[in-house]
Legacy VTK file of the C-alpha trace (Angstrom):
# vtk DataFile Version 3.0
C-alpha trace
ASCII
DATASET POLYDATA
POINTS 419 float
0.000 0.000 0.000
1.143 3.540 -0.808
0.372 6.808 0.977
-1.616 7.866 -2.078
-4.002 4.981 -1.434
-4.856 6.109 2.109
-7.097 8.957 0.923
-4.757 11.952 1.103
-6.317 14.495 -1.249
-3.358 16.708 -2.044
-0.908 15.156 -4.489
1.622 17.772 -3.392
1.601 16.307 0.120
2.055 12.776 -1.230
5.040 13.937 -3.258
6.539 15.615 -0.190
6.173 12.412 1.811
7.911 10.403 -0.913
10.730 12.954 -1.138
11.275 12.574 2.615
11.905 8.873 2.088
8.551 7.493 3.214
7.689 4.626 0.887
5.028 2.446 2.476
2.941 3.495 5.493
3.500 1.751 8.808
0.593 -0.191 10.395
-0.443 2.723 12.633
-0.363 5.079 9.641
-2.426 2.684 7.512
-5.072 2.390 10.220
-5.116 5.932 11.588
-4.825 8.155 8.515
-8.154 7.115 6.889
-9.947 7.541 10.233
-8.507 11.036 10.768
-9.375 12.027 7.191
-12.976 10.965 7.828
-13.184 13.608 10.543
-13.740 11.137 13.374
-12.218 11.409 16.821
-9.558 8.783 17.328
-8.196 6.724 20.211
-4.957 5.096 19.078
-2.467 2.822 20.824
1.005 2.523 19.344
4.464 2.045 20.780
7.219 4.569 20.148
8.995 4.240 16.829
5.914 3.115 14.903
5.425 6.344 12.933
2.551 7.820 14.926
3.692 11.447 14.393
3.096 11.083 10.665
-0.128 9.193 11.414
-1.745 12.353 12.751
0.354 15.065 11.043
-0.287 14.050 7.434
-4.096 13.820 7.523
-4.403 17.023 9.590
-2.205 18.963 7.161
-4.158 17.467 4.259
-7.469 18.661 5.725
-6.100 22.114 6.446
-4.854 22.480 2.866
-8.185 21.631 1.259
-10.297 23.615 3.749
-11.188 27.083 2.404
-10.667 28.538 5.893
-6.961 28.022 5.238
-7.166 30.983 2.845
-8.280 33.336 5.628
-6.038 36.404 5.667
-5.786 36.288 9.466
-3.598 33.503 10.799
-5.556 31.608 13.432
-4.298 28.615 15.350
-6.257 25.722 13.880
-4.285 22.753 15.165
-2.896 22.163 18.648
-0.609 19.220 19.436
-0.036 18.755 23.153
3.010 16.730 24.219
4.603 15.919 27.608
8.226 16.964 27.064
10.393 19.578 25.372
12.249 17.014 23.286
9.031 15.541 21.925
7.712 19.027 21.182
10.808 19.761 19.108
10.579 16.412 17.355
6.912 16.858 16.389
7.590 20.452 15.323
10.375 19.364 12.974
8.147 16.665 11.468
5.256 19.097 10.957
7.570 21.636 9.307
8.929 18.958 6.961
5.483 17.702 5.973
4.051 21.217 5.432
7.035 22.591 3.513
6.027 25.105 0.801
2.330 24.852 1.735
2.056 28.240 3.437
1.139 26.628 6.734
3.155 27.988 9.641
4.152 25.999 12.722
5.324 27.251 16.126
6.652 25.188 19.055
6.257 26.471 22.615
7.860 24.725 25.577
9.767 25.523 28.751
13.471 26.093 29.060
13.643 28.601 26.206
12.809 32.297 25.829
9.119 32.961 26.330
9.581 36.339 24.614
10.825 34.734 21.385
7.872 32.353 21.459
5.489 35.266 22.086
6.840 37.099 19.063
6.483 33.977 16.905
2.865 33.529 18.002
2.036 37.172 17.310
3.188 36.782 13.714
0.374 34.257 13.317
0.501 30.502 12.859
-1.698 27.580 11.878
-0.199 24.805 14.005
1.104 24.972 17.574
3.039 22.158 19.244
3.247 22.723 22.978
3.904 21.375 26.428
1.002 22.038 28.831
2.669 24.437 31.272
4.194 26.781 28.707
0.991 26.783 26.634
-1.006 27.911 29.673
1.565 30.653 30.339
1.075 32.038 26.825
-2.706 31.721 27.019
-2.833 33.504 30.380
-0.768 36.379 28.950
-3.014 36.645 25.896
-0.357 35.542 23.424
-2.537 32.787 21.935
-6.227 32.098 21.388
-7.495 28.513 21.442
-11.091 29.194 20.368
-10.458 28.428 16.677
-8.818 25.018 17.211
-10.180 22.492 14.704
-7.756 19.638 15.413
-6.547 18.782 18.918
-3.933 16.051 19.372
-2.956 14.655 22.755
0.272 12.776 22.085
1.732 10.242 24.535
-1.269 10.687 26.787
-0.092 7.938 29.137
3.053 9.903 29.917
0.993 13.064 30.364
-0.934 11.388 33.167
2.236 9.895 34.682
3.777 13.355 34.864
0.755 14.880 36.590
-0.495 17.000 33.684
-4.165 16.045 34.027
-5.181 19.355 35.738
-3.356 21.345 33.027
-5.058 19.316 30.296
-8.457 20.020 31.864
-7.697 23.763 31.978
-6.699 23.724 28.316
-9.820 21.785 27.330
-12.083 24.440 28.874
-10.696 26.962 26.371
-10.971 24.830 23.230
-13.667 24.987 20.583
-16.193 22.237 21.297
-16.598 21.623 17.556
-13.210 20.069 17.018
-11.624 16.785 16.049
-9.700 15.205 18.920
-7.006 12.566 18.526
-5.544 10.769 21.536
-2.389 8.699 21.121
-1.012 6.482 23.874
1.442 3.615 24.131
-1.150 1.591 26.060
-4.875 1.530 26.800
-4.790 1.684 30.582
-7.977 2.255 32.631
-6.790 5.829 33.242
-6.398 6.434 29.508
-9.832 4.975 28.826
-11.342 7.279 31.461
-9.619 10.312 29.934
-10.688 9.300 26.428
-14.310 8.980 27.563
-14.261 12.647 28.631
-12.279 13.951 25.636
-13.539 12.045 22.631
-16.875 11.859 20.839
-17.659 8.331 19.631
-14.046 7.735 18.645
-12.681 5.160 16.284
-10.166 2.890 18.015
-6.972 1.546 16.473
-4.242 -0.519 18.073
-1.191 -1.847 16.285
0.576 -3.716 19.076
-0.476 -5.898 21.950
-0.867 -4.178 25.293
2.514 -3.404 26.835
4.339 -5.350 24.129
7.862 -4.647 22.961
9.021 -4.545 19.370
9.939 -7.901 17.871
13.062 -6.281 16.429
14.524 -5.644 19.900
16.712 -8.328 21.491
16.686 -8.144 25.289
19.318 -9.294 27.789
19.623 -8.847 31.542
22.932 -9.051 33.396
22.855 -9.515 37.200
25.830 -7.570 38.578
27.009 -6.041 41.846
26.069 -2.384 42.189
29.681 -1.231 42.483
30.587 -3.039 39.247
27.853 -1.546 37.078
29.935 1.261 35.615
32.815 -1.097 34.846
30.418 -3.504 33.140
28.872 -0.718 31.079
32.307 0.524 30.004
33.307 -3.044 29.139
30.216 -3.568 26.976
30.698 -0.278 25.136
34.395 -0.929 24.504
34.481 -4.670 23.822
31.438 -4.623 21.561
32.408 -1.374 19.861
29.138 0.397 20.519
29.327 3.779 18.830
25.962 5.042 20.055
24.264 3.911 23.255
21.427 5.518 25.186
21.734 4.803 28.918
18.930 5.274 31.454
19.540 6.143 35.099
16.975 6.604 37.856
18.146 10.017 39.107
19.513 13.283 37.730
22.500 13.081 40.056
23.171 9.539 38.911
23.219 10.573 35.249
25.815 13.282 35.877
27.962 10.991 38.026
27.922 8.245 35.390
29.172 10.721 32.773
32.178 11.503 34.968
32.951 7.833 35.571
32.694 6.887 31.888
35.017 9.740 30.944
37.610 8.269 33.322
37.361 5.079 31.250
37.996 7.052 28.068
34.380 6.997 26.871
32.932 10.322 25.764
29.528 10.798 27.372
26.964 13.534 28.034
23.819 13.655 30.150
20.361 15.150 29.764
18.095 15.598 32.747
15.640 18.042 34.277
18.397 20.152 35.846
19.943 20.962 32.464
18.970 24.082 30.553
17.184 23.532 27.258
20.261 24.785 25.426
22.470 22.238 27.186
20.014 19.433 26.467
19.777 20.388 22.802
23.564 20.521 22.439
24.028 17.193 24.224
21.549 15.515 21.890
23.134 17.122 18.819
26.616 15.970 19.879
25.306 12.449 20.419
23.539 12.293 17.061
26.632 13.619 15.256
28.856 10.973 16.854
30.938 13.366 18.921
29.977 11.375 22.034
29.282 7.653 22.329
27.000 7.524 25.369
23.958 9.658 26.125
22.944 9.301 29.782
19.347 10.241 30.481
16.566 10.107 33.021
13.108 8.924 31.962
11.536 12.374 31.813
14.356 13.914 29.773
14.484 11.017 27.330
10.765 10.881 26.599
10.187 11.638 22.933
13.818 11.447 21.855
14.105 10.544 18.193
17.550 9.161 17.470
17.788 7.533 14.033
19.661 4.240 13.806
20.087 3.847 17.555
21.182 0.242 18.017
21.675 -0.040 21.790
19.756 0.985 24.890
20.978 0.207 28.409
19.000 0.262 31.635
21.816 1.189 34.008
19.118 1.345 36.689
15.985 -0.757 36.464
12.884 1.440 36.047
10.582 1.998 39.028
7.509 1.645 36.828
7.152 -1.477 34.730
5.624 0.509 31.853
8.780 2.615 31.643
10.727 -0.493 30.657
8.645 -0.710 27.477
9.099 3.007 26.766
12.843 2.885 27.366
13.668 -0.036 25.118
11.315 1.373 22.500
14.050 3.910 21.725
15.812 1.175 19.717
14.562 -1.311 17.139
12.600 1.439 15.403
11.308 1.513 11.835
12.059 -2.182 11.398
15.716 -1.981 12.433
17.246 -4.497 14.829
18.026 -3.209 18.299
19.546 -4.407 21.562
18.216 -3.590 25.041
20.510 -4.442 27.958
19.564 -4.189 31.628
22.079 -4.158 34.491
20.375 -5.493 37.629
22.016 -5.151 41.033
20.796 -6.909 44.176
19.018 -3.809 45.481
16.907 -3.561 42.311
15.897 -7.212 41.921
12.416 -6.470 43.267
11.740 -4.296 40.176
12.114 -7.213 37.773
8.986 -9.176 38.716
6.512 -6.365 37.860
8.195 -5.892 34.471
7.956 -9.573 33.622
4.328 -9.686 34.765
3.561 -6.757 32.490
5.315 -8.398 29.541
3.864 -11.811 30.446
7.230 -13.421 29.841
10.697 -13.658 31.318
13.578 -11.488 30.164
16.631 -13.580 29.187
19.420 -13.477 31.773
23.061 -14.433 31.771
26.118 -13.819 33.916
29.051 -12.131 32.223
32.468 -13.559 33.067
34.313 -11.301 35.482
31.125 -9.497 36.519
29.235 -12.287 38.280
27.149 -11.014 41.216
28.266 -11.870 44.730
26.088 -14.256 46.794
23.777 -12.504 49.233
21.850 -13.560 52.304
18.219 -12.777 53.094
19.329 -10.101 55.559
21.313 -8.257 52.853
18.187 -7.400 50.897
15.043 -8.259 52.842
11.800 -8.517 50.941
13.457 -8.772 47.518
12.878 -11.773 45.275
15.914 -13.934 44.742
17.463 -13.990 41.270
16.989 -17.019 39.086
20.249 -18.870 39.673
19.399 -22.433 38.826
19.135 -25.717 40.705
22.589 -25.697 42.309
21.718 -22.663 44.415
18.426 -24.274 45.452
20.330 -27.384 46.570
22.699 -25.237 48.634
19.733 -23.621 50.384
18.210 -27.029 51.085
21.463 -28.292 52.622
21.620 -25.227 54.836
18.074 -25.864 56.068
18.874 -29.512 56.788
21.864 -28.474 58.931
19.666 -26.159 60.964
17.001 -28.802 61.508
19.635 -31.382 62.469
20.552 -29.229 65.462
23.954 -28.001 64.316
24.972 -24.619 65.655
22.646 -24.735 68.690
23.911 -23.526 72.068
24.668 -26.237 74.591
22.508 -26.174 77.696
LINES 1 420
419 0 1 2 3 4 5 6 7 8 9 10 11 12 13 14 15 16 17 18 19 20 21 22 23 24 25 26 27 28 29 30 31 32 33 34 35 36 37 38 39 40 41 42 43 44 45 46 47 48 49 50 51 52 53 54 55 56 57 58 59 60 61 62 63 64 65 66 67 68 69 70 71 72 73 74 75 76 77 78 79 80 81 82 83 84 85 86 87 88 89 90 91 92 93 94 95 96 97 98 99 100 101 102 103 104 105 106 107 108 109 110 111 112 113 114 115 116 117 118 119 120 121 122 123 124 125 126 127 128 129 130 131 132 133 134 135 136 137 138 139 140 141 142 143 144 145 146 147 148 149 150 151 152 153 154 155 156 157 158 159 160 161 162 163 164 165 166 167 168 169 170 171 172 173 174 175 176 177 178 179 180 181 182 183 184 185 186 187 188 189 190 191 192 193 194 195 196 197 198 199 200 201 202 203 204 205 206 207 208 209 210 211 212 213 214 215 216 217 218 219 220 221 222 223 224 225 226 227 228 229 230 231 232 233 234 235 236 237 238 239 240 241 242 243 244 245 246 247 248 249 250 251 252 253 254 255 256 257 258 259 260 261 262 263 264 265 266 267 268 269 270 271 272 273 274 275 276 277 278 279 280 281 282 283 284 285 286 287 288 289 290 291 292 293 294 295 296 297 298 299 300 301 302 303 304 305 306 307 308 309 310 311 312 313 314 315 316 317 318 319 320 321 322 323 324 325 326 327 328 329 330 331 332 333 334 335 336 337 338 339 340 341 342 343 344 345 346 347 348 349 350 351 352 353 354 355 356 357 358 359 360 361 362 363 364 365 366 367 368 369 370 371 372 373 374 375 376 377 378 379 380 381 382 383 384 385 386 387 388 389 390 391 392 393 394 395 396 397 398 399 400 401 402 403 404 405 406 407 408 409 410 411 412 413 414 415 416 417 418
């Protein structure tokens, strides 16, 4: 199937898509584009890397080009795309600009960490499409820099992450200012009960499309988990990067401080690394990502919030330096690789203190993640008192036999005090 067969009315847009290297639509694009073109509200579930940005951008731009309102002399904001993070806002903005090239449609991105004055000036010049994070959008609306009453197309992208990050009150405030006669599209990685509840309030008899099983990972991603002592994690990561000649690896840590510390430690091992986290300015985050994409650094260390929405072409490796607190974040993290049909590798480094995080992930996936010990980095044995309440790692029958022998010794009376 070709994009021309999905119902896009403007041949110019089809030609633009082909020039950008899009040949055949992905499953989410094949299912979503006809629904959006029909004018229906849409509830769509798709993992990252499946082409969902084009799935809503192309049909919206197509409708705006053929609508006579597009010829109005006054530039009114007709499309609003709401996203959870700055990086995703920039990514969607760049895609929208590429798709609408030479059409006369104007796009503006507004998000925190950059000059609000520059964004105000861009909005005052007039635009058709705004891509925004909730907080910064509300700032502009409160100051009168933008009107939302002419919105015809409202997209809530990565809605699951929006809820995780506590944006529900902001979303509700934004909704109160939108035109009720609009088309609303909600995209989420999963259909959780919370997403269903939000969709019920937002959408009007929506079409539903889903291109992957709930909480599934891409078939193109190979997963491996290495149990390792906490103090050996950095050495193991450096060993993997060096011995396997990884030129680009995205590494997830649980804290901002941890991401910065890991950068310092990797540099001591001769590995160029940079970090992105919530404490970094937008300029620093943009530069770090640019240096990583250009190959000037080999490792990009990120927290979950900072990494959400990152689009890094041809990223072959992702490493969970720290296991994620939320099982769903495991799916989002490893979804950074294995995109657009490419093979990818997702490696997790699990120390004793994070073993308890594995079970929820495997329950979510409904399968076990392959494990192996790496020579020279085998984890040290631990007792129950070392990590109370944590599940024991899967270490085979020999360890079970050792435990049984220990119990037999206790029951046989060895080690008891003499009376």
